[in-house]
N, C-alpha and C positions, 0 to 999 in steps of 0.2 A: 729706833733711836739708839745711838751709841752713847753709853755712859761709862766712864772709867772711875773705878772706886778710889776715893781718896778722902780721908776725913780731915775736917778742920775744926772739930769740936773743941771748944775751950780756948780757941785762938782769938776770938772776937769779943771785945768788951762791949762795943756798941750793940744795940738791938737793931738789926737790919731787917727792914720790912719791904718786901717786893709787892707792888700793886700790879695785879695781873688779871687778864681775861683775854681769851683768844678772839673775842669779838671786839670790833672797833666801835667807837661812838658811845661807850658806856661811862665815860668820865674818868678814865684812869689818870690822865695828866691833871685834871682839875682836883681829883681826890688827893694826889700826891702833894700838890701845891697848897691846898686848903688845910689838909691834915698837918702838914709841916708848919703852916702858919699858926694853927692852933697849938702845936707843941711849943713854938717859940713864944707864944703868949703866956705859956706856963713856965717860961724860963729855961726850956730845954735847948741844948745845942744840937742843931740838925744839919746834916749834909744831904743834899739832893743829888741823885745820880740819874741822868737821862740816857736811856738806852734805846730810845725810839728814833729812828731815822727822820721822822717828821719834825722832831724837835719842838713840839708845842710847849712843853714845860720850859725848855731853854729860852724860847721867845718870851713866854709869859713872865719869866724872871729877869729878862733884860740881859741875857748872857750870850746872845747870838753873836757870831763873828769871831769867836775865840779860835786861835790857831791850834790849841791843844784841847782835845775833846776825849770823850769816852772811847772812841775807836783807837786813839793813840795809846790809851791806857791798856786796852785789851790786847793790842798787838805788842805791847812792851816798848813802844817808841818813847813814851814818857811815863813818869810815875804819876800816881794818883795825886800826890801833893802838887805837882807841877800843873795838873789839869784843873785844880779847884779855882773857880771864879767867885770872887766876893761881890755880892749884890746887896741891894737894900733889903731884899727878901730873905737873904741867907746865902750860904755857900752851896755851890753847885758844880758838879762835873758835867759840863754841857754835852749835848749831842751834836752830831753832824750828819749830813746826808750820806756820807761814806759808810755809815753803819749798815746801810743797805747792802754793802759788799762783805759783811761779816762772815757769811757762810763760805765764801771763797778764801778769805784771809784766815779764818779759824775753822777749818773743816771739822765736822762732827766726829768723823772717824779718828781724828787725832786726839788722843787722851789729854794732852796738855791744854787743848783748846777750852775745856770745860771749866777750868779753875782759875782763869786769868783774873777775873774780877775779885774773887775771894782772896787771892794772893796779893793783889794790888791794894785792897782795902786794909790789909793787916797793919800797914804803916800808919793808918789814920785812926786805929781803934781806940786810942785814948783821947782823941780830940772831940768826939761827939757822943751825945746820948743816944741819938737815933740816926740811922741812915735810911732814907726813903728812895726806892728805886722805881722809876717809871719804865715800862716795857712796851714793845710794839705789839700789835694784835697777833701777828703770825708767830707760831712757835718755831724754835730752832736754837741755834747756839747762843743767842742773846738771852733767851729765856733760861737756858741751862746755866749760864754764868750767873744770872741774877738769883736763881733758886738755890744753887749750890753755895752761894755766898751768904744766904739769908738765914735769919732766925725764924722768920714767920712770913706768912702770905696773907694779904688782904685782897678780896675779890669783889670789885664793884660790878653790879649786875643791873641790867635794865629789866623792867617787868615785861618780858616777852617769852614766848615758847622757845625761841632760838637761844635766848640767854640760858634757860634751864638746861637745854641740850649741851651747850658749850661748856657750862660749868662741870657737868658730869664727865665730859671728855677730857677737860683740863685736869681734873683730879686723877682720873684713872691713867691717862696716857702720859702725864707730865709730872705732877707732884708726887704720885706714888713711885714712879720710876726713879726720881731723884732720891726719895727716901730709901729705897731698896738698893739701888745700884750707884748712886751718885755720892755716897759718903756723907750724906746729911740726913741721917735717920730721925733726928729730932725736929726736922722742919715742921712747923706748926701752921695749921690753917686758922688764923685769928677769927675769920668769919666772912660772911657775905654781907655786903651793904647795898641796899636798894637805892639806885641813883635815878635822877631825872624823873622823880616820882610825882604823879598827879593823883591825889587821893580821891578825886571825883570819877576817875576812870575805873569802871567795873573790871576791865581786863587786868588792871594793875593789882586789884585786890585778889583776883583769882590766882594770878601768877605768884603773888606773895606767899600763898600757901604752898605752892609747888617748890618755891625756893627754900622754904623752911624744911621741906622734906629732903631737898638736895643737900642742905647744910647738915642735916642729921646723918646722911650717908657718909659725910666727911668727918663725922664725930666733932662737928663744930657747931656754929650757930648762925642764924640770920639776925643781925643786930637790930635792936628795937628802933634805933634811929633810922629814919629814911631821909635821903637827901632830896629836897624838893627842887623843882625847876626854879631857877632864879636868874633873872636877866642881869643882875649885878655881877655875876661871875664873869660873863663875857666882857662886860665893861671893864672890870679890873684887869682881865687878861690883855685886852687891847691897850690899856694904859700902862701895862707892865708894872702893876702894883699888886701887893697882897690884898685879898678881899678884906682882910682885917684892918687894913689901912684905908682902902678905898670906900668900903661900905660896911663899917663896923656894926651896924644895926640890921643888916640884911638877914634874910632867912638862911642864906648859905653859912654865915658866921654862926648863927644859932645851931644849925644842923651839924656842922663839922666840929663845933665845940662839944656838942652832946656825943657825937661819935667817938671823939678822942677819949672822953670820960669812960665810955664803954670799953674801948680798946685797952686803956690802962688798967682795967680791972681783970683783964685776961693775963694769966701767968704764962710768960714765954721768955 
């Protein structure tokens, strides 16, 4: 991995959280949307940034079809302000399928490619309390841009052996690289959060212990809150509504509200 040293410490007022995992299907987009919804319930100003070519977060927030997206921001075609779409769920810089070409448009070996998002978000630093970034499963220049721009990282994980392996690799190969060589030495791992959880499954209980050990290796934590499987989440996404609006009494709302309470107790 090529990383060019450049510091942006002290330049960002907002707390920027990247939700990341190299494994797909662990609920990254759901976590971004629901955690942001919980923040808005507490009166926080939130900006969502979708860096995933699949655009699940963009669709769930009803921001699909925009002509200015995160790839235009990364390539410098448009500013971050120009890309913001205002929706009922909040402000978002939406994704586009063309993000899949990011590796050719922003080559890893080109130093300036790594800091495009950090530089673009500087102009929005006074407008929001939190910026939440959704990322694709595969690592690369999109992950680098997200992590170099961020204050902290939140890692959703599923209770499986593959998740434990993926978390260890993510930490050693990506997060530590950004800390040491990417000019963001203070990047904090907020913690791991167990998603798609079924308390009745023995394998989930066994994996939970392994994830606690993985979190300890990162000098972080496995949050006490677990995110239970909840059909209301998919219903809200299909309706392009916040889970807090669509199903305010659902388990998802209870779980993500509890998770935010834990997150806000972490200093970052």
